[in-house]
N, C-alpha and C positions, 0 to 999 in steps of 0.2 A: 504493500500500500504506500510505498515511497515515504515512509515515516510519517504518515498522516494519522492524527489522533482525534478521536471523537470524545468530546468532553460534555457531560451533562451540565446545563446551565444552572447556576445558583446565584443568589443576590450579590455575592462578592465580585461577579463578573460583569456587573451592570455597566460600568464605565467603558470596559473593553467592548462589550456588545454594542452599546449605543454609538461609540466612536466609529466602529466598523460599518454599522448600518448607515450612518450619516455620510460616509465617504464612498459607499458602494455604488455600483453601476445600475442597480435595479431595485434598490430599497426605497421605501417611503417612510414618512413619520409614523405610519401604522405599526412599523416594526420596532420602534423605540419601546423600551420596557415600560415606561410610564403609560403608554397607550395600551400595550398588550395586556397589562395587568389591571386595568380598570375593572375588568370582570373576572378576575382570577378566582373568585369564589365559585364560578360556574364551570371552571375547567381545571383539570389536573395537568400542570405544565410538563411538557416533554421536550422542550427546546434543547438544541444541541449546538455547540461550537466546534467547528472543524479546524484543527491546528496543524501547522507544519513547522517544525523546528521551534515550537512554542508560540508561534505567531498565528493569529486567526486568518484563515483564508476563505472561510464560508460560515454563514449562520443558517440554522434551520429552525425557524419558529414552528412550534408544534405543541399539541396536547395529546394526552393518552386517554383512551376510553377502552377499558378491558385489555384485550390483546391487540388493539388497533391504535396506530399513530396517525393523527390528522394534522396537515400543515396549513392552516391552523383553524380549528373549528370556530373560533370566535372572530375570525377575520375573513374578509371577502376572498382573499387569495393568500397564498404563502409560498412555499417552495424555497429553494436555496437563494440566499442573499450573498452576492459575490462582488468582487471588485474587478478592475480592469486587468489584473494579473491572471484571472481565471482562464485557463485553456481547456480544450476538450479532453486532453489526456489527464490533466489534473482533476477535472470534473469526474471522469470515470473512476479515478482512484478515490475521490471524496465520496462518491456514491457507494462504492463497494465497502468503504470503511463504515459508513453510516448503517448500511444494511447488516453488516456483520455485528455491529453493536446492538442493533435491534434484535437480531436472532438470539444473541446471548442473553438478552433480557426477556425472552419469551414472546416477543412481538410476532404476530402471525400475519399482519396486514398493514399496508401503508396506503393512506389516501393522500394524494399529492395534488394541491391546488395551484397550478402554474400561474406565475405572474404574467399578465398580458403584456405584449411587447410595447404597448404605448407607455408603459411605466419605465421602460429601459432608457437610460441615458445614452448608452451605446449598446450594440447587440449583446444579448445575454441569454441565449437559448441553448447553452451547453447542456442544461438539465433535461431538455426535451429529448436530446439524442440519448442521454444516459437512460432515460425512462424507456425509450424504444429498444435500446440494447438489452434491457432486462425484461423485455416482453410485457411491460406494463399495459394495462387495458384502459383505453379511453372510454369512460362510462357516462360522462356528463359534459355538456357543452352549453354554457350560458351565452346569450347574445346581448351584447352591449351596443350602444349607439354613440359614436364619437365624431367630432368635427376636427379635421386637420386645419388648424387656424390660418395658416398662410394661404390656404386655398379654399376658404370657407365660401360656400355658394350663397346665393340670395335666398332669403326666407320665402316660403310659399305665400301665395296671395292671401290665404286665410290668416296666416300669422301676421302679415303686414296690416291687415284690417284690424285685428285685435289690438295690435300695438297702437294704432291710430285711435281706437276706442278708449284705451287707457289714457292716452295723452289728452284727449278732449274731456275726460272725466276727472282731470286734475289729480291723477295718480303720480306720485313721485317715488323714486327708488333711493333708498338710503342704506348704508351699512349700519346694522343694528346690533345691539348686544342683549336684546330682549328675547333670549332663546326660549324662555318659559312660554311667552305668548305664542311664538311660532310653533313650538312643539304641541301646544294645545290645539292649534289649527290642524297640524299634521295628524295628530291622534284622532280627531273628529273625522277627518276626511277618510283615513284608512279604515276606521271602524265602520263608518256609514256605507262606504262603497265596497269594501272587500272583507269586512269582518275580521280584520287583523290589527295588530298593534305595531308601532315602529320598533325597529331593532333596539334602539336606545330609549331609555326612560328620559323624562324631562330632566331629572336630577343628574343622570349620567352625562347628558349632552351639555348641561351647564358646566359641570366639572371639567369635562374634556375641553370645552371651548376656552375656559380660563387657563388650563394647563398648556394648551397648544394654540395660543391666540394668534400666532402668525400663520397657522395652517387651517384652522377651522373658523370660517367666517359666515355670518348671516347677512344676506341682502334682502331687505324687506320692501314690499310695495305698501305705501302709506296713502291713505285718503282721509282728509279731515282729522289728521293726527291719529288715525286708527290703522293698525296693521291688518291688511286684507289678503296678504299672500307673501310668498318669499321662497327662498331656497337657501339651504345650508351647503356651503362649498367646502370640500376637502382639497386644499391647495398643496401641491407638491412642486418639485423643482421645475418640471416642464409640462405639468398637466393640472388642470382644474377639474374636479369631479363633483357633480351635483349629487350629494348624498341624500338630500330630501328636497322636495319641491311641492308646495301646495298653495291653494287659495281658498278663501271662503266662498260661499255661493255668490256674494256680491262681487268679490274679486274675480271669480271665474267668468262672470257675465260681462265684465268690462275689460278683460284682458290684462289683469294685474300681473300675473306670472309671465306673460309674454313680454311685458315691458321690462321686467327684471332681467330676463334672459337676453333681450335686445341690448340692455346696458352692459351686461357681462361679456357678451360675444363681440360687440362692436366698439367697446370702450375699455372696460376694466382689464380684460384678459387677452387683449390683442397680441401681446408678446409671448403668450404661452404656445407651446407646440400643439397641444391637444386640449379640447374641452370635451369631457365625457359625461353623458347623461345617465349612465348606468344601465342595468339589464332590464329586459322586458320579458323574461322567461320565468316559468315556474316548472314544477314537477321534473326537476333535474334537467332542465333545458328542453324538454319535449313539448311543452305547451307555450305558445307564443301569444302574448297579449297584443292583438292586432291594433286596438285603439291606442294603446300606450306607445307602441313603436311608431305608429304613423304620426303621432304628435311629435316625437323626437325627430323623425325624419323630415318633418315640415320645416325644421330649422336648418336642414342640410346635413344632419348627422347620418353616418353610415356604419355598417356592421364591423364590430371587433369582437373576437371570440375569447371567452374565459374557459379554459379546458381543465377538466378534473380527471385524474388517473387513479387507477387501483392496481396495487401490486401485492400479490400473495407471496409471503416469505416462506 
């Protein structure tokens, strides 16, 4: 294994972990320990650091459920976090070392949630080849909708009309810190339309937004000093991701959320490489929400895949 060592993460390694994640070629702030551990009571951590001559060369954020390792059950995606020194031969050795460690611990199954390429600073798909080389099975494929900002197309006629409605209705867009009001709107919309709750509680989102104030931002649509819609953005080095987006009945009628996205796409985030609206699939990717994806595509967003692999050990 070329002297590569797999080390189970513990709190004393936090500075080393966070430092590597921050300078990696495919990591985001989601892989910093303060974010990963906000819901640590829900998951049994199984994260690993891969070392060569005592220095980290890869991180593997993960949790353990029975005899299964998931990378990571509390995050949208996981997989190996690497830097620009990672090569395909080194990745194959890293992968072998990790699997041998899991086998010794009685792990029988690995669920690998690959990081979509839009989050890569430079190409970082060495792990996909390693998965293929080990006969991993692609079992889930989520469909996200993303805009390549330097080539962003014109909005659809319907979107432009809604933006006009918001403008004549005296809606204005502001960066807000009132996450509680927005999450109340989000909870109501999800519960009334889909019978589900947001992934984050209001308290969790408020806490995360304070902890990661440069990465988690709320942009609100205001009318007569009332919030009638908005979106929470997860901002990374080259990509802005819409984590949540909702409007009240009043806001939906007059295009409040359309005005917010118009501001973000044509003014605030014009220097980002990508703007991602998130997935529109359920049931492990096999059910497509046609109305939701058509809404995202009306801004010019197009398909990006989130792949999930299963490997029996």
